[in-house]
N, C-alpha and C positions, 0 to 999 in steps of 0.2 A: 216656500221651497221651490225651483219650480221643477216645470212637469218633465221627465224622461224625455219626452220627443221634442220639447221645447232645448234640453240641452244639447241632443242629438242634433238639430236643424244648426243648432251654434256652431257647435263642433265643425259640419257640413260647411257652415260659411267659415268659419277660419282655415280649416284645411284648404279651401277655393281660394282665399287671400295669401295662405304662403305659397300656394303652388304657381300662383299669378306674379309672387314677387318673384320666387325663383325662376321661373320663365323667364322673367326681365333681366334679371341678372347676367342669364345664358347666354341671355340675347347680347347684351353689351359688354361680357369678356368676349363672345365671338368678334363682335365690332373690333373691340382694342386689338384685336390678335390679327383682322386682315390690315388694322389700319398700321400696325407693326412691322405683317408680311409687307405691305406695298410699299413702307418706309424705305426696307431691309432693300428691296428690289429697286428704288430710284439710286441706293446709294451704291449698289452694283453696278448699275448703269453709269453712273456717274464715273465709277472708280475705274468702270470697263473706256469711257468715252477717253479720261486723263490720259492713259495707261495707251490706248492708241493715237491721242495724238503725239506724248513723247517718244512713241516708236517712228509716228511717221517724223517727227523731226528728227531723230537721231538717223535716221535713215537717209534725208536729206544731208545733213551734216557729212555725212559716210560719203556721198557722192560728190559733193564738192570738194570734199578733199582730196579724192580718189582724181577729181578732173583737173585738182593742180598739180598734182603732182605729174599728172599723163599729158599735161599741156605744156 
């Protein structure tokens, strides 16, 4: 039968190991969350760029049509 002080020190080591694993898991989750956020921002930027291109194209088309009508 182990001495009580040995059990306590083993428990402390186990507690530290669990704490370390939890800390690593938390760090991984944060990294995943940050990656998702970055991906979302990139998608939004691409969407805005495509919308800007479409708007610019529409404006050019309108301008051409107006020029054809008035010339």
